[in-house]
Residue, then its C-alpha position, 0 to 999 in steps of 0.5 A: x500500500x505505501x508503495x502505491x501511495x508513493x507512486x500516486x504522489x509522484x504522478x501528482x507531482x509530475x502533473x503539477x510540474x507540467x502545469x507549472x511549465x505550461x503556465x510559464x510558457x503561456x506567460x512568455x508567449x503572451x509577453x512575446x506576442x502581446x494582446x490581440x490588437x483591433x484591426x483599426x488601431x493605427x501605429x503612433x507614427x501614422x498619427x503624428x502630422x508631418x512637418x509643414x503639413x496642414x493639420x486636419x480637423x481630426x488632428x486639431x480635435x486630438x489636441x484637446x484634454x480628454x475628459x472621458x474614456x469610451x469603450x470601443x471593444x468588446x462589442x457588448x460593452x461598446x459605447x460605455x463611457x467613464x469620466x476621467x477625474x484627476x486620477x482613474x484606476x482600471x482593473x478587476x478589483x472592486x477598489x478600482x474606479x473602472x472595473x472590468x471583469x475580463x480574463x486578461x485584465x489584472x486586479x489593478x491594471x493601469x491608471x489614467x491621470x491628469x497633470x498640468x493640462x496633460x493626460x497620462x496613462x501608466x501601467x501598474x505592473x500588469x501581467x499583459x501590459x497596457x497598450x496605447x495606439x498599439x505601442x506598449x506603455x512604459x512609465x507615464x505615457x502622455x495621451x490625447x483625445x482620440x488615442x486608444x488604450x488597450x487593457x487585455x482585450x478591452x479597448x478604450x478611446x479617450x474623448 
């Protein structure tokens, strides 16, 4: 009987070890590939007007200070809007200002805050990162109205 018990424990330990390795591989894969991006996300370079070129009406609107976040994706939550105060935290935790109960959103994922008439996005050490217009946010990244912030599979637009 004790030998059978040891065999069962060995098998359980191996299963746990394999599950651990699979989880590590999944985390590395997600880090290398990043989250799925929306098909209409534009790279940052495409949004900066060239020197000497006249600004379009859309780009002049983008320079305004954003006052709210609007959900673009997922479709079931599209057009939900959240006001941006001096600081807004986004995550799964009930203590966050904006709560998204999504698989790839961390407990306290990111924050959006204003300082000196400029809005910033800061990733708070989330597993899947925060993306602004398809570029991973590192540190405090300045944002403007019209920019898209991706948190897991949730895409928000600053307005």
